[in-house]
C-alpha positions in Angstrom: -15.8 46.6 -5.2 -15.7 45.7 -8.8 -11.8 45.7 -8.0 -12.1 43.4 -5.1 -14.5 41.3 -7.4 -11.6 41.0 -10.4 -8.7 40.5 -7.7 -10.5 37.3 -6.1 -11.0 36.0 -9.5 -7.9 36.7 -10.3 -6.7 34.8 -7.5 -8.9 31.8 -8.0 -7.6 31.2 -11.7 -4.1 31.7 -10.3 -4.8 28.9 -7.6 -6.5 26.6 -10.2 -3.7 27.3 -12.7 -1.2 26.3 -10.1 -3.1 23.0 -9.2 -3.4 22.1 -12.7 0.2 22.7 -13.5 1.2 20.9 -10.9 -0.9 17.8 -10.5 -0.3 16.4 -13.9 3.5 17.1 -13.6 3.7 14.8 -10.5 1.3 12.1 -11.8 3.9 12.0 -14.8 7.1 11.9 -12.6 5.2 8.7 -10.7 4.2 7.2 -14.2 7.8 7.4 -15.1 8.9 6.2 -11.9 6.7 3.0 -12.4 8.1 2.5 -15.9 11.6 2.5 -14.0 10.7 0.1 -11.5 9.3 -2.3 -14.4 12.8 -2.2 -15.8 14.1 -2.6 -12.3 15.8 0.8 -12.6 15.9 1.4 -9.1 17.8 4.8 -9.3 15.7 6.2 -12.2 12.6 5.1 -10.1 13.9 6.7 -7.0 14.7 10.2 -8.8 11.2 10.1 -10.4 9.2 9.5 -7.4 11.3 12.0 -5.6 10.2 14.5 -8.2 6.8 13.5 -7.8 6.8 14.3 -4.1 8.8 17.5 -4.5 6.3 18.8 -7.1 3.3 17.6 -4.6 4.0 16.7 -1.2 0.5 15.2 -0.6 1.0 12.3 -3.3 0.3 9.3 -1.6 0.9 7.1 -4.3 4.6 8.7 -5.0 5.6 7.6 -1.4 4.1 4.2 -1.7 5.9 3.8 -5.0 9.2 5.3 -3.2 9.0 2.7 -0.6 8.9 -0.1 -3.1 12.4 1.2 -4.3 13.5 1.6 -0.7 12.1 -2.3 0.0 14.1 -3.6 -3.5 17.4 -1.8 -2.3 17.0 -3.4 1.1 16.2 -0.3 2.7 13.7 -1.3 4.8 13.4 1.3 7.6 12.9 4.1 4.7 10.5 2.0 3.1 8.4 1.8 6.3 8.8 5.3 6.7 7.4 5.9 3.0 4.3 3.4 3.8 3.5 5.4 7.1 3.5 8.5 5.4 1.2 7.0 2.3 -0.8 6.2 5.1 -0.9 9.5 6.8 -1.9 11.3 3.8 -4.5 8.4 2.7 -6.1 6.4 5.5 -7.6 4.2 3.3 -4.8 3.3 1.3 -4.8 -0.5 1.0 -1.5 -1.3 -0.7 0.2 0.9 2.1 -1.2 -0.8 4.8 -0.6 -4.2 2.9 3.4 -3.4 2.5 3.7 -2.0 5.9 2.2 -5.0 7.2 4.7 -7.0 5.4 7.6 -5.0 6.8 6.5 -5.3 10.0 6.6 -8.9 9.9 9.7 -8.7 8.7 10.8 -7.0 11.8 9.0 -9.5 13.9 6.6 -6.7 14.9 4.0 -8.8 14.6 1.1 -7.4 16.3 1.8 -4.5 14.1 1.7 -6.8 11.1 -1.5 -8.4 12.1 -3.2 -4.9 12.9 -2.2 -3.8 9.1 -3.5 -6.9 7.7 -6.5 -6.6 9.7 -7.1 -3.1 8.5 -6.7 -4.1 4.6 -9.2 -6.6 5.3 -11.5 -4.3 6.7 -11.5 -2.2 3.6 -11.1 -5.1 1.3 -13.0 -8.0 2.9 -12.2 -10.5 0.2 -8.6 -10.0 -0.2 -7.4 -13.8 0.4 -3.4 -12.5 0.3 -3.9 -10.3 3.4 -6.0 -12.8 5.2 -2.9 -15.5 4.2 -0.7 -13.2 5.4 -2.4 -12.3 8.8 -2.3 -16.2 9.2 1.6 -16.1 8.9 1.7 -13.7 11.5 -0.7 -15.3 13.8 1.5 -18.5 13.4 4.6 -16.6 14.5 2.6 -15.6 17.8 1.4 -19.2 18.3 -2.3 -18.2 17.6 -3.1 -21.7 15.8 -6.9 -20.9 16.0 -6.4 -17.4 14.3 -3.9 -18.9 12.0 -6.2 -21.6 10.8 -9.5 -19.5 10.6 -7.5 -16.8 8.3 -6.0 -19.9 6.1 -9.7 -21.0 5.6 -10.8 -17.6 4.5 -7.8 -17.0 2.2 -8.5 -20.5 0.6 -12.3 -19.5 0.4 -11.2 -16.8 -1.4 -9.3 -18.2 -3.6 -5.6 -18.4 -2.4 -4.1 -21.6 -4.3 -1.3 -22.1 -1.8 -3.8 -21.9 1.4 -6.0 -24.2 -0.6 -3.1 -26.4 -1.3 -1.8 -26.5 2.6 -5.3 -27.3 3.7 -6.1 -30.2 1.5 -2.5 -31.5 1.8 -3.4 -31.5 5.9 -7.3 -32.7 5.0 -8.4 -29.7 6.8 -12.2 -29.0 5.5 -12.9 -25.6 3.9 -15.8 -24.6 1.9 -15.7 -22.1 -1.0 -17.3 -18.8 -0.7 -20.4 -18.7 -2.3 -20.7 -16.9 -5.7 
């Protein structure tokens, strides 16, 4: 009985040690990758994010960041795959939905883009930029009522571009109460 307890205790400590030793390394690689991104060293960033993913294949942020690298390189299908993986790992990952929505818009998959920006709005209702991008996708589909409604929401949440467009066209909108 005591030997079984000691074995389980040893297994638990070993498991905790592996988690502790892997977690920070993946985070460190990810942080290095972000620094490389800031310097526009996309090769360095790509390698760092790959290392983070190798250490922790469930690290959603590393997939998102590697997706940024792919996007900056013009590798949009690869960016889309990484944003999909980030969402698969974390269904509440606002930035992944936002960036995937942007890619879908580029590929003229407007319904999918609208769905992703709608998910961003669901998760973060005061995200004016998501309203703005959803309005642009609705415009592409000819949904003028939806486009205008989203443009007004973007303006209410402080988006200066949306405010300027509405003011230029003399379309009334009210600021969101504080």
